[in-house]
C-alpha positions in Angstrom: 2.7 205.6 101.5 1.5 204.7 105.0 3.1 207.1 107.5 2.8 204.6 110.3 4.3 201.6 108.5 7.8 200.9 109.8 10.8 199.6 108.1 11.7 196.1 109.2 15.1 195.9 110.9 17.1 193.0 112.2 18.9 193.2 115.6 22.5 192.6 114.5 24.0 193.2 117.9 23.2 194.3 121.4 25.1 195.6 124.5 23.7 195.8 128.0 25.0 199.2 129.1 23.6 199.0 132.6 21.2 196.7 134.4 18.2 198.5 132.8 19.7 200.1 129.7 20.4 198.2 126.4 21.8 199.3 123.0 20.7 197.7 119.8 22.5 197.7 116.5 19.9 197.5 113.7 20.3 196.6 110.1 17.5 197.1 107.4 16.1 194.0 105.9 15.3 195.7 102.6 18.6 195.9 100.7 17.6 199.1 98.9 16.7 200.8 102.2 19.9 199.6 103.7 21.8 201.2 100.8 20.0 204.5 100.6 19.0 205.2 104.3 20.5 208.4 105.6 20.0 210.7 108.6 21.5 213.7 110.4 22.9 213.6 113.9 20.2 214.6 116.4 17.3 213.1 114.5 15.1 210.4 116.1 12.9 207.4 115.2 10.1 205.2 116.4 11.2 201.8 117.4 8.6 199.0 117.7 8.2 195.5 119.1 5.4 194.0 117.0 2.2 193.6 118.9 3.5 195.7 121.9 3.7 199.2 120.6 6.5 201.6 119.8 8.8 204.0 121.6 10.6 207.2 120.6 14.4 207.3 120.9 17.2 209.2 119.2 19.4 207.5 116.6 22.4 207.0 118.9 24.9 206.2 116.1 26.6 208.6 113.8 25.6 209.2 110.2 29.2 208.9 109.2 29.0 205.1 110.0 26.7 203.6 107.4 25.1 200.3 107.0 23.3 200.3 110.4 21.7 202.5 113.1 21.9 202.1 116.8 19.5 203.0 119.6 19.7 202.8 123.4 16.8 202.5 125.8 15.8 202.0 129.4 13.3 199.3 130.3 10.5 201.4 131.8 7.2 200.2 130.3 5.3 197.7 128.1 7.0 198.6 124.8 10.5 198.8 126.1 10.0 195.6 128.1 8.9 193.9 124.8 12.0 195.3 123.1 14.1 194.0 125.9 12.8 190.5 125.3 14.1 190.6 121.8 17.5 189.2 120.9 20.1 189.2 118.2 18.6 188.0 114.9 15.1 189.1 115.8 13.1 191.5 113.7 11.5 194.7 114.9 10.2 197.9 113.4 11.7 201.4 112.8 10.1 204.6 111.5 12.2 207.6 110.7 14.3 209.6 110.6 12.3 212.5 112.0 12.9 216.0 113.3 15.7 218.5 112.9 19.4 218.0 113.8 22.4 219.4 115.5 23.9 221.8 112.9 27.5 220.5 112.9 28.1 222.3 109.6 27.6 225.6 111.4 30.0 224.5 114.1 32.9 223.7 111.8 36.1 225.6 112.8 34.8 225.9 116.4 35.4 224.1 119.7 32.8 221.7 120.9 31.7 221.1 124.5 29.5 218.0 125.1 27.6 217.8 128.4 25.4 214.8 129.2 23.8 213.0 132.1 22.7 209.4 132.4 21.0 208.0 129.3 21.2 211.6 127.9 24.6 210.6 126.5 22.8 208.6 123.7 21.9 211.6 121.5 25.2 213.3 122.4 27.1 210.2 121.5 25.8 210.5 118.0 27.2 214.0 117.7 30.4 213.1 119.4 31.2 210.3 117.0 30.1 212.5 114.1 32.5 215.2 115.1 35.4 212.7 115.9 34.9 211.1 112.5 35.4 214.5 111.0 38.0 215.6 113.7 40.0 217.9 111.5 37.0 220.2 111.1 36.8 221.2 114.7 39.1 222.7 117.4 39.0 221.5 121.0 36.6 218.8 122.0 35.5 218.6 125.7 33.1 216.0 127.1 31.5 216.2 130.5 29.5 213.2 131.4 27.9 212.1 134.7 25.4 209.6 136.1 23.9 208.8 139.5 26.4 206.0 140.1 29.3 204.2 138.5 26.9 201.3 137.5 24.6 203.9 135.7 27.3 205.1 133.3 26.5 204.1 129.8 28.9 203.4 126.9 31.7 202.5 129.3 33.8 201.0 126.5 33.5 204.3 124.5 34.3 206.4 127.5 37.5 204.5 127.9 38.3 205.1 124.2 37.5 208.9 124.5 39.6 209.1 127.6 42.6 207.6 125.8 42.4 210.1 122.9 44.9 212.9 123.0 42.5 215.2 121.1 39.6 214.8 123.6 39.3 216.3 127.0 37.0 214.0 129.1 35.5 214.6 132.6 33.5 211.8 134.1 31.5 212.2 137.3 29.0 210.4 139.5 26.7 211.9 142.1 27.9 212.0 145.7 27.4 208.5 147.1 27.5 206.9 143.7 31.2 206.2 143.6 33.0 202.9 144.2 36.4 202.3 145.9 38.1 202.1 142.5 36.4 205.1 140.9 39.0 207.4 139.5 36.7 210.1 138.1 35.0 213.1 139.8 32.4 213.0 142.4 29.7 215.8 142.0 26.8 216.9 140.0 27.3 217.6 136.3 26.7 221.4 136.5 29.3 221.6 139.3 31.8 219.7 137.2 31.1 221.9 134.2 31.8 225.0 136.2 35.0 223.4 137.7 36.3 222.3 134.3 35.5 225.7 132.9 35.6 225.0 129.1 36.3 228.1 127.1 33.4 229.8 125.4 35.6 231.5 122.9 34.5 230.3 119.4 32.8 227.3 121.0 29.4 225.6 121.0 27.9 223.5 123.8 25.6 220.5 123.3 23.6 219.5 126.4 21.4 216.5 127.1 20.2 214.8 130.2 17.5 214.9 132.9 15.5 218.1 132.9 16.8 219.1 136.3 20.4 218.7 135.0 19.7 220.9 132.0 18.0 223.5 134.2 21.1 224.0 136.3 23.6 223.5 133.6 22.4 226.3 131.3 23.1 229.1 133.9 26.6 227.7 134.3 27.2 227.9 130.6 26.0 231.4 130.5 28.2 232.3 133.4 31.2 230.8 131.4 30.3 233.1 128.5 28.4 230.9 126.1 25.7 232.7 124.1 22.2 231.3 124.1 22.4 230.7 120.4 25.5 228.6 120.8 23.9 226.2 123.4 22.0 223.3 122.0 19.8 220.6 123.6 17.3 218.0 122.6 13.8 217.4 124.0 13.1 214.0 122.6 11.7 212.6 125.8 8.5 214.7 125.2 7.5 212.9 122.0 5.2 210.0 121.1 4.0 209.7 117.5 6.9 211.5 115.8 4.9 213.2 113.1 2.8 215.9 114.9 -0.5 213.9 115.1 -0.9 213.0 118.8 -0.2 216.5 120.3 1.8 215.0 123.2 4.9 217.1 122.5 3.0 220.4 121.9 4.6 223.3 123.9 2.8 226.6 123.2 3.2 227.1 119.4 5.8 224.3 119.1 5.6 220.7 118.2 8.8 219.1 119.5 8.7 216.3 116.9 8.3 218.7 113.9 10.1 221.9 115.1 12.7 220.0 117.1 13.8 217.9 118.9 17.0 220.1 118.8 16.6 223.6 120.2 19.0 226.4 121.2 18.8 227.9 124.7 17.6 231.0 122.9 14.6 229.1 121.5 13.9 227.4 124.8 13.6 230.8 126.5 10.7 231.7 124.2 8.6 228.7 125.3 5.8 229.0 127.9 7.0 229.6 131.5 5.3 226.3 132.6 7.7 224.4 130.4 
């Protein structure tokens, strides 16, 4: 088997989340792959526009929703620009799933706190839908999500759906200056809103994803609220390239993010080299 040969997938749907961020819904062309493909929340894949290269993104949909996978990406370079040029009905490539996952089975019976910034909601979205599709297995569900501005908020349709649910506590925020006259959410940086909302750490897990600076300032807030390091999870998918430990781009000390991650606890992150 050629490790670098992708599955062929068809773009079955797309949504423009923001001016530079798009979500694809992908269906496998091979009926047998479509029938048997499975993954766990938090895993990632390599998405390719033929002739232009491939990019590493999480699988943004939930494994509880079979028959398709979804990915969301920003247009930032050659490969993502080529992906952006594709449309519904076009064929592209997918390799995966790779990496470890968020251990939802370990979290059953506990409360969940999801914290995300910007496009970092994509991997968290997978876990949120996974947990909501199995809602009776978890206690309280809290979501704190922020972006630079209202126009930078992704999955707006789903944010509305989560806000309308009685079994979800949602806090939305934008950075100071990013609000609009009709904005009804919070104004402030994500770590500040996390501290303000003060989710209980009692029998709870926190899942965090976003820009590195957001994660850096959110982890101390969670610790202040009483979350243990082994109950705080994040993902480092933005450091990966080949997905299978060959290129070395994601190497951090003794760790290859693509093979040992991309999901890590705060306890595991603390053991990585100081320069990380």
